[in-house]
N, C-alpha and C positions, 0 to 999 in steps of 0.2 A: 504495499499499500503505499502512497505518497505521504512521506513524511509531513507535509504540511497539514494534511488531513486527518494525522492521527490523532490532531489534540480535540476531536469532534467525537465525543463518545456515542452518536448515532449512528443506527445501521439502516437508516433508507435516506432515499435522496432529498424527499422534502424534508426533512428536518434537519440535514446539513445544509441545505440553501438558506432555511430560513436561520439558520445560528451565523452563517455566513452572512446576509444579509444583516444582521442584528451587529453583529462585529462592524461592518462596513459603517453602518450608521453611527456607533459609538465614536468610532475613529473619525468620520467627517465631524460628529460635534465637537468632539476635543479638539480638530485643529481649527473651530470655528467658521464652519464653512456654512453655507447654508446649501439645501438642495440644489437651487438656481446656481450658485458659485458653481458648483461640482459639475453640474450638467453643463454650461457653458463651457465649462474647461474640459470636459471628456467630448464634447461637441455631438452630445445627445439632447434627446429632449427631455423636458424635466417630468414628463410623465414616465417615462421609463426609469429613471430614479426612483418615483414614488413606489412603481411597482415593484420594483426592487426590492428597498426596503420595506414594505407591507407584506409583499406575499414570496420573496425570494426569487422573481421570475426575473431572469435577466439572460440576454444572449451573449454567448462568449466575447464575442467583439466589444459590447457595451460594457461587459466587467472587466475585460483589460483598459479600457477610456477609465471607468470609474476608478479603477488602481492606480493607473497612473497618473489622474487629476489628483491623487491624494499623495502621489509621491511613492508609491509602492511599486513601480516598475521593476526593479531587481529582481523583487516576490516574485511576480507575476514570472518573468522571464526564466525562472529556477524552479517552477512548478512542477515540471516534468524530467528536470534535471537527475 
């Protein structure tokens, strides 16, 4: 299993995606960024940020953009390394 996913104690995709979304929201708030700011930096629609944070639903392309907007480019690049 990918070491980055080892921290998640859930066994199903829905629970893991919701936890990742929750972690993303906490990091966004800790950096003092609004959803609007992240959406603009990631060049995606605000509705995509909201859907991700609320439901854990996001495309891979948008997830990468959101991670980069928060400054986590290296972490994304090493996901499958």
